[in-house]
Every structure is written in structure tokens, then in C-alpha cells.
C-alpha positions in Angstrom: -3.4 -15.8 -7.4 -1.1 -14.2 -9.9 -2.1 -14.0 -13.6 -0.4 -16.3 -16.0 1.3 -14.3 -18.7 2.7 -17.3 -20.6 0.9 -19.1 -23.4 1.7 -22.3 -25.3 3.8 -21.5 -28.3 2.7 -22.4 -31.9 5.2 -25.3 -32.3 4.1 -26.8 -29.0 0.4 -26.3 -29.8 1.0 -28.1 -33.1 2.8 -30.9 -31.3 -0.1 -31.1 -28.9 -2.7 -31.3 -31.7 -0.7 -34.1 -33.4 -0.5 -36.0 -30.1 -4.2 -35.8 -29.5 -4.8 -37.3 -33.0 -2.2 -40.0 -32.6 -3.8 -43.3 -31.8 -0.5 -44.6 -30.5 0.1 -41.7 -28.0 -0.1 -42.6 -24.3 -2.8 -41.4 -22.0 -0.2 -39.3 -20.2 0.9 -37.7 -23.5 -2.7 -36.9 -24.4 -3.5 -35.4 -21.1 -0.4 -33.1 -21.3 -1.3 -32.2 -24.8 -4.8 -31.3 -23.8 -3.5 -29.1 -21.0 -1.1 -27.4 -23.3 -3.8 -26.7 -25.9 -6.1 -25.4 -23.2 -3.5 -22.8 -22.5 -3.1 -21.6 -26.1 -4.3 -18.0 -26.5 -5.6 -17.9 -23.0 -4.3 -17.0 -19.5 -5.3 -20.3 -18.0 -2.9 -21.9 -15.5 -1.8 -25.5 -15.0 -3.7 -27.3 -12.3 -1.8 -28.8 -9.4 -2.6 -32.3 -10.7 -1.1 -31.5 -14.1 1.9 -29.9 -12.5 2.6 -33.1 -10.6 2.1 -35.3 -13.7 4.4 -33.1 -15.8 7.0 -33.1 -13.1 6.9 -36.9 -13.0 7.3 -37.1 -16.8 10.3 -34.8 -16.8 12.0 -36.9 -14.1 11.4 -40.2 -15.8 13.4 -41.9 -18.5 10.5 -43.8 -20.0 8.8 -40.9 -21.8 9.6 -39.6 -25.3 11.2 -36.2 -26.0 7.9 -35.0 -27.4 6.0 -35.9 -24.2 8.7 -34.2 -22.2 8.3 -31.1 -24.4 4.6 -31.0 -23.6 5.4 -31.5 -19.9 7.9 -28.7 -19.9 5.4 -26.4 -21.6 2.7 -27.3 -19.0 5.1 -26.7 -16.1 6.2 -23.3 -17.5 2.6 -22.2 -17.2 2.1 -23.3 -13.7 1.0 -21.3 -10.7 4.2 -20.0 -9.3 2.6 -18.9 -6.0 1.4 -22.4 -5.4 5.0 -23.6 -5.2 5.9 -21.0 -2.6 3.3 -22.2 -0.1 
């Protein structure tokens, strides 16, 4: 497995923290936020399950721009080799 060299940016980490503290945020937004925060200052990679969830969010019209930002960040840190198989 290749090492992940990407990390969540400060603005996205801030958005993720706000999302986790927002009582009105959806479960999907909170799980994406948690994944994004877990990848802040680490080399952790997105799980296959979170890759799938993030992809669904980006292809849907029902999610907010903030949720889509979290999804894009999570996907940017995915395991590229998993996609090749």
C-alpha cells in the first residue's frame, strides 16, 4: 500500500470541527468530518467505506456545499492503489 502524503488542510479541519459540534449536521456530514479530522497531521488513508460514502455525496444533489467539501477532502486522501485493482 502506498503512503498517503496528503493531509486535511486547516480550513477543512476547521469546517470538520464545526460540523461535529453542529447539532443540525447530518450523520453523513459528521462521519465525513470525523474522517477528515482523523487525517489531519497524520498519514492515515480513507477507508473503502468512506471512499464510497464520499463518492455518493459528491454525486448527489441533496448535500450542502460544506458536506461536499468534506467529501472531496476525504476522497483526495484515499488509497489510490485500491482504485486500480
